[in-house]
C-alpha positions in Angstrom: -3.8 78.4 -64.9 -1.5 79.7 -67.4 2.2 79.4 -66.3 2.5 83.1 -67.5 0.2 84.1 -64.6 2.8 83.1 -62.1 4.7 86.3 -62.8 1.5 88.4 -61.9 0.6 86.8 -58.6 -0.4 89.2 -55.7 2.5 89.9 -53.1 0.5 88.2 -50.3 0.4 84.9 -52.4 3.9 85.2 -53.3 4.9 85.6 -49.5 2.7 82.5 -48.8 4.5 80.4 -51.4 7.9 81.7 -50.2 7.0 80.7 -46.7 5.9 77.2 -47.7 9.1 76.6 -49.7 11.3 78.0 -46.6 9.6 75.4 -44.3 9.9 72.7 -46.7 13.6 73.0 -47.4 14.5 73.7 -43.8 13.0 70.3 -43.1 14.9 68.9 -46.2 18.1 70.5 -44.9 17.7 68.7 -41.6 16.5 65.2 -42.8 17.4 64.9 -46.5 13.9 64.4 -47.6 10.4 65.8 -47.1 10.4 68.9 -49.4 8.0 67.9 -51.9 5.5 66.1 -49.6 5.5 69.2 -47.5 5.6 72.0 -50.2 3.3 70.5 -52.8 0.1 70.3 -50.5 0.8 73.8 -49.2 1.5 75.5 -52.6 -1.4 73.7 -54.1 -3.8 75.9 -52.1 -2.9 78.7 -54.4 -1.5 76.9 -57.5 -3.0 74.0 -59.5 -1.1 70.6 -59.1 -0.2 70.8 -62.8 2.1 73.8 -61.9 2.9 73.1 -58.3 4.3 69.6 -58.8 6.7 70.6 -61.7 7.7 73.8 -59.8 8.6 71.9 -56.7 10.5 69.3 -58.7 12.5 72.0 -60.3 13.4 73.2 -56.8 14.1 69.6 -55.6 16.8 69.2 -58.4 18.7 72.1 -56.8 18.2 71.0 -53.2 18.8 67.3 -53.5 21.7 67.4 -56.0 23.6 70.0 -54.0 23.0 68.3 -50.7 24.0 65.0 -52.0 27.1 66.4 -53.6 28.2 68.4 -50.5 27.6 65.4 -48.2 28.8 62.8 -50.6 31.6 61.5 -48.2 28.7 60.3 -45.8 26.6 58.4 -48.5 25.9 54.8 -47.6 26.8 53.6 -51.1 26.1 49.9 -50.4 22.6 50.7 -49.3 22.2 53.1 -52.3 23.3 50.5 -54.7 20.6 47.9 -53.4 17.8 50.6 -53.2 18.3 52.6 -56.5 17.7 49.8 -59.0 14.4 49.1 -57.4 13.5 52.8 -57.3 14.3 53.2 -61.1 11.9 50.1 -61.8 9.3 51.8 -59.7 9.6 55.1 -61.4 9.3 53.5 -64.8 6.2 51.5 -63.5 4.7 54.6 -61.9 4.8 56.6 -65.2 3.3 53.6 -67.0 0.5 53.4 -64.3 0.0 57.3 -64.3 -3.0 57.2 -66.5 -4.6 54.0 -65.2 -4.1 53.7 -61.6 -6.9 55.2 -59.4 -5.0 57.8 -57.3 -7.2 58.0 -54.3 -6.6 54.4 -53.0 -3.0 54.5 -53.7 -2.5 57.8 -51.8 -4.6 56.6 -48.9 -2.4 53.4 -48.6 0.7 55.5 -48.5 -0.8 58.1 -46.0 -1.9 55.1 -43.7 1.5 53.4 -43.9 3.7 56.4 -43.1 1.4 57.6 -40.4 1.6 54.2 -38.6 5.3 53.9 -39.1 5.9 57.5 -37.8 3.7 56.8 -34.7 5.4 53.6 -34.0 8.8 55.3 -34.0 7.5 58.1 -31.7 6.0 55.7 -29.3 9.5 54.4 -28.3 8.8 50.8 -29.2 11.9 48.9 -30.1 12.7 48.9 -33.7 14.9 46.4 -35.7 18.4 47.7 -35.9 18.7 46.2 -39.5 15.9 45.3 -41.6 16.4 42.6 -44.1 18.2 43.9 -47.2 15.8 42.1 -49.5 13.3 44.6 -48.4 15.1 47.2 -50.5 13.3 45.8 -53.6 9.7 46.2 -52.5 10.3 49.4 -50.7 12.3 50.8 -53.5 9.8 49.8 -56.1 6.9 51.2 -54.1 8.8 54.4 -53.4 9.6 54.8 -57.2 6.0 54.3 -58.0 4.8 56.9 -55.5 7.4 59.3 -56.7 6.2 59.1 -60.2 2.6 59.3 -59.3 2.6 62.0 -56.5 6.1 63.1 -55.8 5.9 61.4 -52.4 8.4 58.5 -52.6 10.7 60.0 -49.8 9.1 58.6 -46.8 9.2 55.0 -48.0 12.9 55.4 -48.7 13.3 56.7 -45.3 11.5 53.9 -43.7 14.3 51.5 -45.2 17.2 53.7 -44.7 16.5 54.8 -41.1 16.7 51.0 -40.3 20.0 50.4 -42.1 22.0 53.5 -41.4 22.4 54.5 -37.7 24.6 57.5 -38.5 22.4 60.7 -38.9 24.9 62.2 -41.6 24.7 59.0 -43.6 21.0 58.7 -43.5 20.5 62.5 -44.7 23.2 62.1 -47.4 21.9 58.7 -48.8 18.3 60.1 -48.6 19.3 63.2 -50.5 20.9 61.1 -53.1 17.8 58.9 -53.5 15.5 62.0 -53.8 18.1 63.4 -56.4 17.9 60.2 -58.6 14.1 60.3 -58.2 13.6 63.9 -59.1 15.9 64.0 -62.1 14.0 61.0 -63.6 10.7 62.7 -62.9 11.9 66.1 -64.3 13.0 64.2 -67.4 9.5 63.0 -68.0 8.1 66.6 -67.3 10.6 67.8 -70.0 9.8 65.1 -72.6 6.1 65.8 -72.1 6.4 69.7 -72.4 5.2 70.4 -68.9 8.4 72.2 -67.9 9.0 74.0 -71.3 7.5 77.2 -69.9 9.9 80.2 -69.3 7.6 81.8 -66.7 7.6 78.7 -64.5 11.4 78.2 -64.7 11.9 82.0 -64.0 9.6 81.6 -61.0 11.5 78.7 -59.7 14.8 80.6 -60.2 13.4 83.4 -58.1 12.8 81.1 -55.1 16.5 79.7 -55.1 17.4 82.2 -52.4 14.5 81.0 -50.2 15.6 77.3 -50.8 19.2 78.3 -49.8 18.2 79.9 -46.6 15.9 77.0 -45.6 18.7 74.4 -46.3 21.1 76.5 -44.1 18.7 76.7 -41.2 18.0 73.0 -41.7 21.7 72.1 -41.7 22.3 74.0 -38.4 19.2 72.2 -36.9 20.7 68.8 -38.1 24.1 69.6 -36.4 22.4 70.3 -33.1 20.3 67.1 -33.1 21.5 63.8 -32.0 20.9 60.8 -34.2 17.9 60.0 -32.1 16.7 63.5 -32.6 17.0 63.4 -36.2 15.0 60.1 -36.3 12.3 61.6 -34.0 12.1 64.6 -36.4 11.8 62.4 -39.3 9.0 60.3 -37.5 7.0 63.5 -36.7 7.4 64.6 -40.3 6.2 61.1 -41.5 3.1 61.4 -39.1 2.4 64.9 -40.5 2.9 63.8 -44.1 0.8 60.8 -43.6 -2.2 62.8 -42.1 -1.8 65.4 -44.7 -2.0 62.9 -47.5 -5.2 61.3 -45.9 -6.8 64.7 -45.6 -6.2 65.4 -49.3 -7.8 62.0 -50.1 -10.9 62.5 -48.0 -11.7 66.1 -48.8 
């Protein structure tokens, strides 16, 4: 699909894309992650991945960076400093593997992992209050790899951060900063390879900014109404839905 065709999509398709973006960024506003892994599969029903992934990445830059900036006083800097270097290594590794790693087994592994973890949290089983800090390295690297390959590193970051940061505001702010770091690096790759150097795609993304702002406003109000446990349960539900979605994408 030529990116120029984005400006000529039928109204019903435009409304469907806007609805998917509104849902994705409402979830992001409440939890600090989940926009790409919700929006990309939905938008990919009407747009090819070569357009939907760069498009949602553009939107993520605005959402994640603005959220991290507005909530910067809540960021868990100690956890970020341990997770970020590993994520950067993972992103670089993911770019290297992009042309060589079979995507189906990797995507299935991520889908199974986040589904099991989300189900475990929803079951009410006791969780460790603080996972060992050394797990930041394997989780950060894996999250970076999946972020480069599929734009789906957020759930892995949340698995670590939700066990290290009991405060819901710190969890949301730190997750948003991790997503911001990841998406800026990913977009840099898209720009370097020419994927994002299309004016129609950038104009289309700009037209969706009011939808993102509305979704994030709704999500922020939802976040304020939920307890820390409620936010964690919402994240767990999102992880299960994301995991199942990934498995369906692999198996179909």
